[in-house]
C-alpha positions, 0 to 999 in steps of 0.5 A, spaced: 602 297 262 597 298 257 591 295 260 587 301 258 589 301 251 584 299 246 589 299 240 594 293 242 601 291 239 600 286 233 608 284 236 611 285 243 620 283 244 619 276 248 624 274 253 629 272 248 630 278 244 625 276 238 618 278 235 612 275 239 605 275 237 599 272 239 600 266 234 607 265 238 604 265 245 603 258 249 597 254 246 590 256 251 590 248 254 597 249 256 598 244 263 606 244 263 609 251 264 616 251 263 620 257 264 620 260 257 613 259 256 611 263 263 616 269 260 613 269 254 605 270 257 609 275 263 612 279 256 606 279 252 602 283 258 607 287 259 607 289 252 600 290 252 599 284 247 594 281 252 591 284 258 591 280 265 584 279 264 586 275 258 591 271 261 587 269 267 581 266 262 586 264 257 590 260 261 585 259 267 590 262 271 589 265 278 591 272 279 596 270 284 599 265 280 600 270 274 602 276 279 608 270 282 610 270 275 611 277 274 615 278 281 620 273 279 621 276 272 622 283 275 626 281 281 631 275 277 629 274 270 627 269 267 631 264 272 626 266 277 621 262 273 625 256 275 620 252 280 627 248 283 630 255 284 624 259 288 627 258 294 634 260 293 632 266 289 626 268 294 632 268 300 637 273 296 631 278 294 629 278 301 637 278 303 637 284 298 632 288 302 636 287 308 642 291 306 
């Protein structure tokens, strides 16, 4: 992450491989978080477009909530962000750690 860097990129690569700018991010008043929107915010932070503090303030998220999105993307990609599949991917990840 490039959190401490003062110069930020104008765009980063989004979750689907497309360029992602600040204007492309979900609006600050977003209440319904679909997989694509969560993945875009995670990609913005990972690419240095936004800091974690920016995201928490802009979207009124908790650190735990955003960290869970990052973990889900790291472990299972965008599919890990699906609310209906969280338990499945959690179990799968825990089984992989055992072996």
